[in-house]
C-alpha positions in Angstrom: 104.7 187.9 113.8 103.6 191.3 112.8 106.1 193.1 110.7 107.9 196.2 112.1 109.1 199.3 110.4 112.1 201.5 111.3 111.2 203.8 114.1 110.7 207.4 113.0 110.9 210.2 115.7 107.9 212.4 116.2 108.1 216.2 116.4 108.1 215.7 120.2 111.2 213.6 120.0 112.8 216.1 117.6 112.3 218.9 120.1 113.9 216.7 122.8 116.9 215.9 120.6 117.4 219.7 120.0 117.4 220.3 123.7 119.8 217.5 124.4 122.3 218.2 121.6 124.7 219.6 124.2 126.9 216.6 125.0 130.0 216.6 127.1 132.2 213.6 127.2 135.0 213.1 129.6 137.1 210.5 127.7 140.4 211.9 129.0 141.4 214.0 132.0 144.0 215.8 129.9 141.8 216.6 126.9 141.6 220.3 127.7 145.4 220.6 127.7 145.4 220.3 123.9 143.4 223.5 123.6 145.7 226.5 123.7 146.5 229.8 122.1 147.0 228.1 118.7 143.4 226.9 118.7 142.1 230.4 119.4 144.2 231.9 116.6 143.0 229.3 114.1 139.3 229.8 115.1 139.5 233.6 114.9 141.3 233.5 111.6 138.3 232.3 109.7 138.6 228.6 109.9 135.4 228.2 111.9 133.0 229.0 109.0 134.8 226.5 106.8 134.6 223.8 109.4 130.9 224.4 109.8 130.4 223.9 106.1 132.8 220.9 105.8 131.7 218.7 108.7 128.4 216.8 108.6 126.1 217.1 111.5 126.6 214.4 114.1 125.6 214.0 117.7 128.7 214.9 119.7 128.1 211.8 121.9 128.7 209.8 118.7 131.8 211.8 117.9 133.3 211.0 121.3 132.2 207.4 121.0 134.4 207.1 117.9 137.5 207.5 120.1 137.0 204.2 121.9 140.3 202.5 121.9 140.7 199.5 119.6 137.9 200.5 117.1 140.4 200.5 114.2 142.0 197.1 114.8 140.6 193.8 113.5 142.6 191.7 116.1 143.5 193.5 119.3 145.6 190.5 120.5 149.3 191.3 120.0 151.0 188.7 122.2 154.7 188.0 122.3 156.1 184.8 120.8 156.3 183.0 124.2 152.7 183.8 125.0 151.6 182.8 121.6 153.3 179.4 121.9 151.8 179.0 125.3 148.3 179.7 124.0 149.0 177.3 121.1 149.9 174.6 123.5 146.7 175.3 125.6 144.6 175.3 122.4 145.4 171.6 121.9 143.4 170.8 125.0 140.5 173.2 124.3 140.1 173.6 120.6 141.4 170.5 118.9 140.3 167.7 121.1 137.2 167.0 119.1 138.9 166.9 115.7 141.8 165.0 117.3 139.7 162.1 118.5 137.7 161.7 115.2 140.0 158.8 114.1 138.2 156.8 116.8 135.0 156.5 114.8 135.4 157.9 111.2 136.1 154.6 109.4 133.6 152.6 111.5 130.9 155.1 110.8 131.7 155.3 107.1 131.7 151.6 106.4 129.0 150.5 108.9 126.5 149.9 106.1 128.9 149.8 103.1 130.8 146.7 102.4 134.4 147.2 101.3 134.8 145.5 98.0 138.4 146.4 97.0 141.4 148.4 98.1 140.3 151.2 95.8 137.4 151.9 98.2 139.7 152.4 101.1 142.0 154.6 99.1 139.1 156.6 97.8 137.7 157.1 101.3 141.2 158.1 102.5 141.6 160.6 99.7 138.3 162.2 100.6 139.4 162.5 104.2 142.7 164.1 103.2 141.2 166.7 100.9 138.3 167.4 103.2 140.7 168.2 106.1 142.8 170.3 103.7 140.0 172.3 102.2 137.8 172.9 105.2 139.9 173.3 108.4 143.2 174.3 106.8 142.2 176.4 103.8 138.9 177.7 104.9 139.4 178.3 108.7 143.2 178.8 109.1 143.8 181.0 106.1 140.4 182.8 105.6 137.8 182.6 108.3 140.2 183.3 111.2 140.9 186.7 109.5 137.2 187.6 109.8 137.4 187.8 113.6 135.7 190.7 115.4 138.5 192.1 117.4 139.8 188.7 118.3 136.3 187.1 118.9 135.1 184.3 116.6 131.8 182.5 115.9 128.7 183.2 113.8 127.5 185.8 116.2 130.8 187.5 116.0 130.5 187.7 112.2 127.1 189.2 112.6 128.4 191.8 115.1 131.2 192.6 112.6 128.6 193.1 109.8 126.6 195.3 112.2 129.6 197.6 112.6 129.7 198.2 108.9 126.0 198.4 108.1 122.8 199.3 109.9 121.4 195.8 110.0 120.8 195.6 113.7 117.0 195.5 114.3 117.3 197.2 117.7 117.0 200.9 116.9 119.8 202.2 119.2 122.4 202.6 116.4 124.5 205.7 116.5 126.6 207.3 113.8 129.7 206.2 115.7 129.0 202.6 114.7 129.6 203.6 111.1 133.0 205.1 111.8 134.9 202.0 110.6 133.0 201.7 107.3 133.4 205.5 106.6 137.1 205.2 107.4 137.7 202.4 104.9 135.4 203.5 102.2 137.5 206.3 100.7 138.6 205.5 97.2 135.7 205.2 94.7 136.2 201.9 92.9 134.0 199.3 91.3 134.4 197.1 94.4 133.3 200.0 96.6 130.2 200.6 94.5 129.3 196.9 94.8 129.9 196.9 98.5 127.8 200.1 99.0 124.9 198.6 97.0 124.8 195.5 99.1 125.1 197.6 102.3 122.3 199.9 101.2 120.0 197.0 100.3 120.6 195.4 103.7 120.0 198.7 105.5 116.9 199.7 103.6 114.7 196.6 104.1 113.7 195.3 107.5 113.0 191.9 105.9 116.6 191.4 104.9 117.7 192.4 108.4 115.4 189.9 109.9 116.5 187.1 107.5 120.1 187.8 108.3 119.5 187.7 112.0 117.6 184.5 111.9 120.3 182.9 109.6 122.9 183.9 112.2 120.9 182.6 115.1 120.4 179.3 113.3 124.2 178.9 113.1 124.5 179.8 116.8 121.9 177.3 117.7 123.7 174.5 115.8 126.8 175.3 117.8 124.9 174.6 120.9 123.8 171.3 119.3 127.4 170.5 118.7 128.1 171.3 122.4 125.7 168.5 123.4 126.5 165.9 120.8 130.3 166.2 120.9 130.8 164.9 124.4 128.4 162.1 123.8 130.0 160.6 120.7 133.6 161.3 121.8 133.3 159.7 125.2 131.2 156.7 124.1 133.7 156.0 121.2 136.6 155.9 123.6 134.9 153.8 126.2 133.7 151.4 123.6 137.3 150.3 123.2 136.9 148.3 126.5 134.8 145.8 124.6 137.8 145.0 122.4 139.8 143.9 125.5 136.7 142.7 127.5 134.1 141.3 125.2 131.9 140.3 128.1 131.0 143.9 128.8 127.4 144.9 127.9 126.4 148.1 126.2 124.6 149.2 129.3 127.9 149.2 131.2 129.5 151.2 128.4 126.7 153.8 128.6 127.0 154.0 132.4 130.7 154.5 132.3 130.3 157.2 129.6 127.7 159.1 131.7 130.0 159.0 134.7 132.8 160.5 132.7 130.5 163.2 131.3 129.5 164.3 134.8 133.1 164.6 135.8 133.9 166.5 132.7 131.3 169.2 133.2 132.1 169.4 136.9 135.6 170.6 135.9 134.4 173.5 133.8 134.0 175.8 136.8 137.8 175.9 137.1 138.0 177.8 133.8 139.3 177.3 130.3 142.9 178.2 131.2 143.1 175.6 134.1 141.3 173.0 132.0 143.5 173.7 129.0 146.6 173.5 131.1 145.5 170.1 132.5 144.3 168.8 129.2 146.9 170.1 126.8 149.6 167.7 127.8 147.3 164.7 127.4 146.3 165.9 123.9 149.9 166.5 123.0 150.7 162.9 124.0 147.6 161.8 122.0 148.6 163.5 118.8 152.1 162.2 119.1 150.9 158.7 119.7 148.4 158.5 116.8 151.0 160.0 114.5 153.7 157.5 115.5 151.3 154.5 115.4 150.0 155.7 112.0 153.6 156.0 110.6 154.4 152.5 112.0 151.3 151.0 110.4 152.2 152.6 107.1 155.6 151.1 107.1 154.3 147.7 108.4 151.2 147.2 106.3 151.1 149.3 103.1 153.6 152.1 102.2 151.6 152.6 99.0 148.9 154.3 100.9 150.4 157.6 99.9 148.7 157.1 96.6 145.6 158.5 98.2 147.0 162.0 97.7 146.0 161.5 94.0 142.5 163.0 93.8 141.7 160.6 90.9 140.9 158.0 93.6 138.0 160.3 94.7 136.5 160.2 91.2 137.0 156.5 91.0 135.3 156.0 94.3 132.1 157.8 93.2 132.1 156.4 89.7 132.2 152.8 90.9 129.9 153.0 93.9 127.5 155.7 92.9 124.7 156.3 95.5 126.4 154.1 98.1 129.6 156.3 97.9 127.5 159.4 98.3 125.7 158.0 101.4 129.1 157.3 103.0 129.8 161.0 103.1 127.7 161.2 106.2 130.4 159.2 108.0 133.4 160.8 106.3 132.3 164.3 107.3 133.0 163.3 110.9 136.7 163.8 110.2 136.2 167.6 110.4 134.0 167.6 113.5 135.2 170.3 115.8 136.5 172.4 112.9 134.0 175.2 113.8 135.6 175.3 117.3 138.7 176.7 115.7 136.7 179.9 115.1 134.2 179.8 117.9 136.9 179.3 120.5 139.0 182.1 119.1 138.1 184.4 122.0 139.8 182.1 124.4 143.1 182.3 122.5 144.5 184.2 119.5 144.5 183.9 115.7 148.2 183.1 115.6 148.1 180.5 118.3 145.2 178.7 116.6 147.1 178.7 113.3 150.3 177.5 114.7 148.7 174.6 116.6 146.8 173.3 113.6 149.4 173.8 110.9 152.3 172.4 112.9 150.8 169.7 115.1 147.1 168.8 114.4 147.1 168.6 110.6 150.2 166.4 110.0 149.3 164.1 113.0 145.7 163.6 111.7 146.8 162.7 108.2 149.3 160.1 109.5 146.6 158.6 111.8 144.1 158.2 109.0 146.7 156.9 106.6 147.9 154.4 109.2 144.4 153.0 109.7 143.9 152.9 105.9 147.1 150.9 105.6 145.9 148.4 108.2 142.5 148.1 106.5 144.1 147.4 103.2 145.5 144.3 104.9 142.5 143.5 107.1 139.4 145.1 105.6 137.0 143.0 107.8 138.2 144.7 111.0 136.7 148.1 110.0 134.3 148.2 112.9 137.1 148.7 115.4 139.8 149.9 113.1 141.5 152.2 115.5 142.0 149.8 118.4 142.7 146.8 116.2 145.3 148.7 114.3 147.0 149.6 117.6 150.0 147.4 118.4 149.3 145.0 121.3 152.2 146.4 123.3 150.7 149.8 123.6 147.0 148.8 123.6 146.2 149.5 127.2 148.1 152.8 127.4 146.4 153.9 124.2 143.0 152.9 125.7 143.6 155.1 128.7 144.9 158.0 126.6 142.0 157.7 124.2 139.5 157.8 127.0 141.2 160.9 128.5 141.4 162.5 125.0 137.7 161.8 124.4 136.9 163.7 127.6 139.0 166.5 126.5 137.5 166.5 123.0 134.2 167.6 124.6 136.0 170.7 125.9 136.3 172.3 122.4 132.5 172.6 121.8 131.7 173.3 125.5 134.0 176.3 125.3 132.6 177.3 121.9 129.1 177.2 123.4 130.1 179.5 126.2 131.6 182.0 123.7 128.4 181.9 121.6 126.2 182.6 124.6 128.4 185.5 125.7 128.2 187.0 122.2 124.4 186.5 122.2 124.1 188.3 125.5 126.0 191.3 124.0 123.6 191.7 121.1 120.6 191.1 123.2 119.7 187.7 121.7 119.7 185.5 124.9 118.1 185.8 128.3 120.3 187.2 131.0 122.6 184.5 132.6 125.6 184.8 134.9 128.9 184.9 133.1 132.1 184.3 135.0 135.6 185.4 133.9 138.0 182.6 134.8 141.3 184.3 133.7 142.8 187.7 134.7 145.1 187.6 131.7 142.9 186.5 128.9 139.5 188.2 128.7 137.8 185.6 126.4 138.1 182.7 128.9 134.7 182.4 130.5 132.4 180.0 132.3 128.6 180.1 132.3 127.2 177.9 135.1 123.6 177.6 133.9 124.6 176.7 130.3 127.2 174.2 131.7 124.6 172.3 133.7 122.1 172.4 130.9 124.7 170.9 128.5 125.5 168.2 131.1 121.8 167.2 131.5 121.2 167.0 127.8 124.4 165.0 127.2 123.3 162.5 129.8 119.8 162.2 128.2 121.2 161.8 124.7 123.7 159.1 125.8 121.2 157.2 127.8 118.5 157.2 125.0 120.7 156.5 121.9 123.2 154.0 123.5 125.0 153.9 120.2 127.7 155.9 118.5 126.2 155.2 115.1 122.9 157.1 115.8 124.7 159.9 117.6 127.1 160.2 114.6 124.1 160.5 112.3 122.8 163.4 114.4 126.3 164.9 114.7 126.9 165.4 111.0 123.8 167.5 110.6 124.9 170.0 113.3 128.5 170.2 112.0 127.8 170.8 108.3 124.9 173.2 109.0 127.0 175.5 111.2 129.9 175.4 108.7 127.5 176.5 105.9 126.3 179.5 107.9 129.9 180.5 108.5 130.8 180.2 104.8 127.8 182.4 103.8 128.6 185.1 106.4 132.3 185.2 105.5 131.4 185.5 101.8 129.2 188.5 102.7 132.1 190.0 104.7 134.5 189.5 101.8 132.3 191.3 99.4 130.9 194.1 101.6 133.7 194.8 104.1 137.0 193.5 102.8 135.9 194.5 99.2 137.6 191.4 97.9 137.7 190.8 94.2 134.4 189.3 93.0 136.4 186.5 91.3 138.1 185.5 94.6 134.9 185.8 96.6 132.9 183.6 94.1 135.8 181.1 94.0 135.7 180.8 97.8 132.0 180.3 98.0 131.9 177.9 95.0 134.8 175.7 96.3 134.0 175.7 100.0 130.2 175.9 99.6 130.0 173.1 97.1 131.9 170.8 99.3 129.8 171.6 102.3 126.5 171.4 100.4 127.6 168.0 99.1 128.1 166.8 102.7 124.8 168.4 103.8 122.9 166.5 101.2 124.4 163.3 102.5 123.8 163.9 106.2 120.2 165.0 105.6 119.4 161.4 104.6 120.1 160.4 108.2 117.6 162.7 109.8 115.2 159.8 110.5 118.0 157.8 112.0 119.0 160.4 114.6 119.7 163.4 112.6 116.5 165.0 113.9 118.1 165.6 117.3 120.3 168.6 116.5 117.5 170.0 114.3 115.1 169.8 117.3 117.6 171.3 119.7 118.5 174.1 117.2 114.9 174.9 116.7 114.3 175.2 120.5 117.4 177.4 121.0 116.5 179.5 118.0 113.0 180.1 119.3 114.4 181.2 122.7 116.9 183.5 121.1 114.6 185.2 118.6 111.7 185.6 121.0 114.0 187.3 123.6 115.4 189.6 120.9 111.9 190.3 119.5 110.5 191.1 122.9 113.3 193.5 123.8 113.1 195.2 120.5 109.4 195.8 121.0 110.0 197.2 124.5 112.7 199.5 123.1 110.3 200.8 120.4 107.7 201.5 123.1 110.3 203.4 125.2 111.2 205.5 122.2 107.6 206.3 121.5 106.8 207.3 125.1 109.9 209.2 126.2 109.3 212.4 128.0 109.5 215.8 126.2 111.8 218.5 127.6 108.9 220.9 127.3 107.0 218.8 129.9 110.1 218.8 132.2 110.4 222.6 131.7 106.8 223.2 132.7 107.4 221.3 136.0 110.2 223.7 137.0 113.5 223.0 138.6 111.8 221.1 141.5 110.2 218.8 138.8 106.8 219.3 140.4 107.8 217.6 143.6 110.2 218.0 146.5 113.9 217.6 145.9 115.8 216.0 148.7 119.5 215.6 149.1 121.0 212.5 147.5 122.1 211.1 144.1 119.6 209.0 142.1 120.9 206.7 139.4 117.9 205.9 137.1 118.8 202.9 134.9 117.2 202.8 131.4 118.1 201.6 128.0 117.7 204.9 126.0 120.9 206.6 124.8 118.8 209.7 124.1 115.7 211.2 125.6 114.2 211.1 129.1 112.7 207.6 129.8 109.0 207.4 130.5 109.7 205.6 133.8 111.1 208.9 135.2 107.6 210.3 134.9 106.3 207.5 137.0 108.8 208.2 139.7 108.2 211.9 139.9 104.4 211.4 139.9 104.3 208.5 142.3 107.0 209.4 144.9 106.5 212.3 147.4 110.1 213.4 146.8 112.9 213.0 144.3 116.7 213.3 144.7 118.3 216.6 143.9 120.9 215.0 141.6 119.4 212.7 139.0 121.6 210.7 136.5 120.0 208.7 133.7 122.3 205.8 133.4 122.4 203.7 130.2 124.5 200.5 130.1 125.4 200.0 126.5 127.5 197.4 124.7 129.5 198.7 121.8 131.0 196.5 119.0 134.6 196.5 120.4 136.1 193.9 122.7 137.1 196.1 125.6 136.4 199.7 126.6 139.2 201.2 128.8 138.1 202.5 132.2 139.1 206.1 131.3 136.7 206.0 128.3 133.9 204.2 130.1 131.5 207.1 130.8 130.0 209.7 128.5 128.0 212.5 130.0 125.6 215.2 128.8 123.5 217.7 130.7 119.8 217.4 130.5 118.0 220.7 130.7 119.2 223.8 132.6 121.9 223.7 135.2 119.6 224.2 138.2 117.6 221.1 137.2 120.6 219.0 138.1 119.7 216.3 135.5 122.4 214.4 133.7 122.7 211.6 131.2 125.5 209.0 131.5 126.2 206.3 128.9 128.4 203.6 130.5 129.9 201.7 127.6 131.2 198.1 127.8 132.7 195.9 125.1 131.3 192.6 124.3 134.1 190.9 126.2 133.8 193.2 129.2 132.4 191.8 132.4 131.1 194.1 135.0 133.3 193.0 137.8 133.1 196.2 139.8 130.7 196.2 142.7 128.1 198.9 143.1 130.3 201.0 145.4 133.2 201.1 143.0 130.8 201.9 140.1 129.2 204.7 142.1 132.6 206.2 142.9 133.8 206.0 139.3 130.6 207.5 137.9 130.5 210.4 140.4 134.2 211.1 139.9 133.7 211.3 136.1 130.7 213.5 136.7 132.9 215.9 138.7 135.4 216.0 135.9 132.6 216.7 133.4 131.3 219.6 135.4 134.8 221.1 135.6 135.5 220.5 132.0 132.2 222.0 130.9 133.0 225.3 132.7 136.5 225.3 131.3 135.3 224.8 127.7 132.7 227.6 128.1 135.4 229.9 129.4 137.8 229.0 126.5 135.1 229.5 123.9 134.4 233.0 125.1 138.1 233.8 125.0 138.2 232.6 121.3 134.9 234.5 120.5 134.8 237.7 122.7 131.5 239.6 122.7 133.2 242.5 120.8 134.2 240.4 117.8 132.8 241.1 114.4 131.0 237.7 114.1 127.4 238.0 113.0 124.7 236.0 114.7 124.8 233.5 111.9 128.5 232.9 112.6 128.3 232.8 116.3 129.4 229.3 117.4 126.9 229.3 120.3 124.1 229.6 117.9 125.1 227.0 115.4 124.0 223.4 115.7 126.5 222.0 113.1 129.4 222.4 115.5 128.3 219.5 117.6 130.0 217.4 114.9 133.5 218.8 115.5 136.1 216.8 117.3 136.2 217.1 121.1 139.1 219.5 121.0 137.2 222.0 118.9 133.6 221.5 120.1 132.0 224.4 121.9 129.9 224.2 124.9 126.2 224.7 124.1 124.8 223.7 127.5 123.4 226.7 129.4 125.3 227.2 132.7 122.7 228.1 135.2 123.6 229.4 138.6 122.2 228.1 141.8 122.9 231.2 143.8 121.8 234.8 143.3 125.2 236.1 143.9 126.7 235.0 140.5 127.4 237.2 137.5 124.1 238.9 136.7 124.6 239.2 133.0 125.5 235.5 132.7 122.9 234.2 135.0 120.1 236.3 133.5 121.0 235.0 130.1 120.7 231.3 131.1 118.0 231.2 133.6 115.2 231.6 131.1 112.5 228.9 131.0 113.4 225.8 129.1 112.2 225.8 125.5 113.1 224.5 122.1 115.7 227.2 121.7 117.1 226.9 125.1 120.5 225.8 124.0 120.9 228.9 121.9 121.4 231.1 124.9 124.5 233.3 124.7 126.2 235.8 126.9 124.9 239.4 126.2 127.1 241.3 123.9 127.5 244.2 126.3 129.0 242.0 129.1 132.5 241.0 129.7 133.2 237.3 130.4 134.3 236.7 134.0 136.5 233.6 134.6 135.9 234.0 138.3 132.1 233.8 137.9 132.5 230.6 135.9 134.8 229.1 138.4 132.4 230.0 141.2 129.5 228.4 139.3 131.4 225.2 138.8 132.6 225.2 142.4 129.0 225.7 143.6 127.7 222.8 141.5 130.6 220.6 142.7 129.8 221.5 146.3 126.1 220.6 145.6 127.2 217.3 144.2 129.5 216.6 147.2 126.5 217.3 149.5 124.3 215.0 147.6 127.0 212.3 147.5 127.3 212.4 151.3 123.6 211.7 151.6 124.0 208.5 149.6 123.2 207.0 146.3 119.9 205.4 145.4 119.2 203.2 142.4 116.0 203.9 140.6 114.9 201.0 138.5 111.7 200.3 136.5 110.6 196.6 136.6 109.2 196.2 133.1 106.2 194.1 132.1 105.8 193.8 128.4 102.3 193.1 127.1 100.9 193.0 123.6 98.2 195.5 122.6 94.6 194.2 122.4 94.5 194.8 118.6 97.7 192.6 118.1 97.5 189.3 116.3 97.1 186.0 118.2 100.6 185.0 117.4 102.1 188.2 118.7 100.0 187.9 121.9 101.2 184.3 122.3 104.9 185.3 121.9 104.9 188.5 124.0 102.3 187.7 126.7 103.4 184.1 127.4 106.7 183.1 125.8 108.7 186.3 126.3 107.1 186.9 129.8 108.1 183.4 130.8 111.7 184.0 129.8 111.8 187.4 131.5 110.5 186.0 134.8 112.9 183.0 134.8 116.2 184.6 133.7 118.7 186.4 135.9 117.2 189.4 137.6 118.1 192.8 136.1 119.2 194.0 139.5 121.8 191.2 139.6 122.9 191.8 136.1 123.3 195.6 136.8 125.0 194.9 140.2 122.4 197.0 142.0 122.3 196.5 145.8 118.8 195.7 147.2 119.4 197.9 150.2 119.7 201.0 147.9 117.1 200.0 145.4 113.9 201.9 144.7 111.8 200.1 142.0 108.5 200.8 140.3 106.5 198.5 138.1 106.0 199.6 134.5 103.9 198.0 131.8 104.9 198.5 128.1 102.1 197.9 125.6 103.7 196.8 122.3 
């Protein structure tokens, strides 16, 4: 595709930014209570000039955005011990099912083409399993990766979102200075580690190529997770059902495949009840499963070979490779299956909490798995020829049928881990605009991360049925499975290393030690599983390539559309020339014009005022924006600014949502919340203006250069010290003459510098009257009803674009846009109150 450069605003855009620099946010109803007589004394005592020089220029919308609750915490989940233990219990059925059922097939997959020649081979394979589980799930995930959560959310896309909070690496040019607040807060002491982190950060921010590489690398990891979500149910269920052939040798493979498909359909049908319900139902079964395999393993150790504990000596690993050479290396493709589902520990984090995941693995999963593998190894030391069905044949006859039933149930549950992880990945992809719009359902009122995505659920079910029906063998599915597992883990290791160096500012020695130890193990496994690409390993690669194409094309198309909107946004000079009636007839009512711009007047507004015979007398430009925090409190949801003079009645509203927030409110509740916050904004605006003129009376000795109403730098002050730069225009001729004449001048580039004439006294009553008049005007418009103005975008490539860009934009992106969830449904816009217009963006 054609390369893009960072968007640079034109002089037209600069003029617009100057006119819109007057931002009012209504983050708290009591905000004005903090301004009192002490503030006036401080400001009049000469602090104001020092503040002007000390504080860098920021958009006041960004300053207010910094106050979003939860921005300063890495993990916002602070549960009590009882809730943590409850979540740890639930996580057994959601997170650890995949890893817990791996003893069903690890030894059979490992030695399917490798003949066991001595007991040292079994001890060597067991030693590799022990240290693989210790290094990857325990050391890497439990102690390190889980700490790299993004406010309690896990997964590769969560790591990318965390990096975007510290560096300007997002390719979508809607970044605001508030997004850098966390990095500025942490980067205070000049150290060598800080210098190193800043160099990496600056390099990533400076080059679009590195940003694109980072995004594609992250999307590859997310795509592989979806591959896991398809292959995990297939191999888990088929491995468990295959145990029927041990008891009933007459069963054919087609019967096994049919039973497996039936179980898969039931499993995916249960997903609509939610992760919490599924986890509550599944957790007891997995608890019994882990207990059973641990007890059976311990019995086998005592019964067959207590000396199996010798495998804790890593010398057996060296001996295993030195004796068998290439054959030993090729068996790594089977041994890596012992950590399948390890990525779910991080990807499913949003459904639970860090502490609950750590407790469940360290106290239950880890010791039970080690006992299970050691017990099978002890049995194989006595009966090495039974490696094909080592799990079931090592199970005592007295508990064979109960274990077969529990294993089948556990295999069904094992699929839940990667299904839930896939839902989490898609939700995060939606938040960073990397996946077409789909319906996301919150299934729990208590835990925000527990979600269900119907379209993805049925897609996974169809693909699982196809893979199971086509392969009909756990060996080939296992070959494909290893590629997806190791590839996703490598992506996570790379991103966590970047976070350790750039964000955590970890010692370079520790960061290199982490990547060398963990990365070398994962690269060794990757080299082994890539050998099996012709034998089924191509399946996850093909699936990942398809998902990656969808995700990147969607992101690329939206990015091009946003650039086009930035380039064609309307100048305030043009709006000023139209006058307060906007060149048309203003009729009573409130118009909510949805757009994606956080600054500037969208071009679609020009289509509305030029195409419609009339426009509403109150227009609010509404931007739905996702910020890199999990949840935005309702009181901090809306940020407002006035666009143009008061008698134009144009406002901008940025409705902020966290990446875990789901817009549950219907359109009526949203309207009421927005209008209520707009009323508070109007009242607060007038109060701030009155307070400023108490602090800076016209008779003061301030020069023009020191007048706060003439200084742009003060937009960067905190909300309790910011002045009101918006001109207060009167709707009626009966208002204060000096005040009204000062602000009713035509809109121009210096419009916001309007001040009260020095020979007039400030009248509180006139300001209260002006605010009351505008509130009455808003009430009248509200009574007439709210109409949603929405532009239906059609993105097309320019004629001079390359063939590849035309193919991607005109066909692939357009196909995705036509077949994804409608924007009206995603925005909860009622069709009865919708007024739409078609807009074509040439990119």
